[in-house]
Phi, psi and omega in degrees: 000133181286143177282141179281139178293131176241120182297142174268095188298319181294322178292318178298313180294328176297317178294317179297324177293317177294321178297321178298311180298316180297316179294321178298315177296315182297314180293322178296317178297317181294320180297324178296323184267330190235005179076226187275353177096176004297162186251135183237144175225147176232136178285140183294325190247353182231159179276064182230132175229138180238152178227138172239126177245139172270112183272331186204138175231128172232172182302329185246350183219163169222147175246122181248153170237124179245128179211155173274133183238026179271179179302141180293150176253130182303135176067014178237128178284134181291127179298129178207133180211154171251140187230130177259124173265125177255101186290325180292323179267349182058050180231150173234124183236132174285122181267316180226154180206137180052237180265004181274112186281340178205117181280130176269154180296325182218140175242139171294147181226133001284159177223171185300327183263002180056039175281145178289153178303327181253038184304319180298316177298315182298318181293320177292327175293321176301316177299318178300318179292321177296316179295328176296329178298326180294334179284349180275002175061027177259009181248139178251135172286147180240115179279174187298336179269014176068017173273147181252143173226146178286137178266000000 
């Protein structure tokens, strides 16, 4: 009998905490260069552009949408996710990703959509890896007049 996946809550919250800190630094840097947003970045060496929009602001939370806005790649779904920032808890959680309208903590496996049992963890880990790319200084902020500056 296969063992059922049990989420590691402390590891998940650790990733959400690091994602919150990374997003806060990234948004602060973007606000200095681009004002109130939406915020755009272009990779120096690849044809990739990303956009972050603030969809909702409340006293304790913010809802962000992060998406790739470059030319489509055949047979590849364009990365797009919504992220909730919880300012009181200092956490950032991916709420939706790709075609998944609501990520569940655990999925039975196998399932019709072939989602991993720890899909929610994996998507938040993907966000952490994406945010780590911004620390490599290979991304340029793009202001509204399409001029680029190094961040």
